[in-house]
C-alpha positions in Angstrom: -44.4 52.8 22.9 -42.8 49.7 22.7 -39.2 51.0 22.4 -40.1 53.3 25.5 -40.9 49.9 27.5 -38.1 48.1 26.1 -35.5 50.6 27.4 -37.4 50.8 31.0 -37.1 47.1 31.0 -33.4 47.1 29.9 -32.5 49.6 32.6 -34.7 47.8 35.2 -32.6 44.5 34.5 -29.2 46.4 34.6 -30.0 48.1 38.2 -31.1 45.0 39.3 -28.0 43.1 38.3 -25.9 46.3 39.9 -27.7 45.9 42.7 -27.1 42.0 43.1 -23.5 42.6 42.3 -23.0 45.1 45.4 -25.1 42.9 47.9 -22.9 39.9 47.1 -21.9 38.6 50.6 -18.2 38.3 51.7 -17.3 34.5 51.5 -15.4 35.4 54.8 -11.9 36.0 53.1 -11.3 39.8 53.8 -13.7 39.7 56.8 -11.7 36.9 58.5 -8.3 38.6 57.6 -9.6 41.6 59.0 -10.6 40.0 62.3 -7.2 38.1 62.5 -5.4 41.2 62.1 -7.6 43.1 64.7 -7.1 40.1 66.9 -3.6 40.1 66.3 -2.8 43.9 67.1 -5.1 43.7 70.3 -2.7 40.5 71.5 0.5 42.6 70.6 -1.1 45.6 72.8 -1.9 43.2 75.9 1.2 41.4 75.5 3.4 44.6 75.7 1.6 46.0 78.5 2.4 42.9 80.6 6.0 42.6 81.0 6.1 42.0 84.7 3.9 39.0 84.2 5.6 37.5 81.6 8.7 37.2 83.5 6.8 35.5 86.4 4.1 33.5 84.3 6.4 33.2 81.1 5.5 34.3 77.5 3.4 31.6 76.3 1.1 31.5 79.3 0.8 35.4 78.7 0.6 35.2 74.9 -2.1 32.5 75.4 -4.2 34.7 77.5 -3.8 37.9 75.6 -4.7 35.9 72.5 -7.9 34.8 74.2 -8.8 38.0 75.3 -8.2 39.7 71.9 -10.5 37.0 70.3 -13.3 37.6 72.7 -13.0 41.5 72.1 -12.8 40.9 68.3 -15.3 38.0 67.5 -18.6 39.4 69.3 -18.0 43.0 67.8 -16.7 42.0 64.3 -13.6 44.1 64.0 -14.3 47.1 66.6 -13.1 47.5 69.8 -12.3 49.7 72.1 -8.8 49.9 73.8 -10.3 51.0 77.3 -12.0 47.8 77.3 -8.7 45.9 77.5 -7.9 47.4 81.1 
């Protein structure tokens, strides 16, 4: 009987430790890198699709606008976006 209780308690402790390890929150490193990657991808798509405006307004102005658009799309949705929302 005491051995069974010890085994049960040991299994409970091990499972709680594994659960705590799986629930560890991200310190922001990988999520931040993912957001930056998504932001850059959206900004590049926007920049490439506004060739006429780049000639008229200048590259820096269009890149800033596209970057702001991309950040507004990525930040609230935590990395998910729809290309249809950009148009």
